N, C-alpha and C positions, 0 to 999 in steps of 0.2 A: 503493499500500498503506499511506502514511503516513497517509493521511486514513481510511483504514478502520480502523487499528489504535488513532487518536485516539478516534474515535467509539466505538469499542469499550471502550475503556477509560472514557470518559466514562459510557457506559450504566453499566458495571461500580460506578462510584463511584455515582451515582444511584440504583443499587437498594441501597446499602449494604454492597455487597460488598467493595470497596477502596476505598483514599485514590487521589485522582487526584495523579499524579505522573509524568510521562511525556517522555523525550527520544525525539527524532526528528530525523533530517535532512531537511531541507525545502529547494526549489528557489525562488529567490527571483526576482523580475520580471525581472533581470538575467541568469536563466541559471544563475548560481552557485547553489552549494549549502551550508548552514550548518546545523549542530547547534542546538536549541533545545529549553528544558526548558518544560513547560506543567505547573503545579502551579495547584490550586484545592479548592474547599471548597464544595459546595453550602449553600446556606442555606435552613432551613425558614421558612415564615411561622408565625403562632400557631395554625393549623389543621394543622400537618404537612406543607402543601403546599410544593412549590418556590419560593420566592419569587426567588431569585438566585444566582449562582455569584460567587463572591469570588475572584480568583486571580493569577496572574502568570505571563509568560512572559520567558524568561531566554535570551541568546545565551552556548552554551557552547562555542561553537566551536572558541575557543583551549583549552580543555581537551582535548575529544577529538584535538585535532591534538598536542597534547603527548604525551596516553596512546599514540597511535598512532607516534610519534617512538620514545619510549622502548620500545613492543615492537618496533619494529623493530630497536634497538640492543642487545636483549637476544639476539636470534635471531641477529647475528653473532658 
């Protein structure tokens, strides 16, 4: 599901419908799961075509774990 969501958000961004800023929980090669934030901006060439995509990938797993812990404490 993660890959499909990421592709859909990318297509929306390239169509000019939305900013590209998505957080997904992904499985790493070692089998563990972590949260990542994908952010990017399509860059056009002089003719208005897609030239490249500039962006970043950040590991936001610790923030998600902290938020989950706070949510659990609030329910106690």
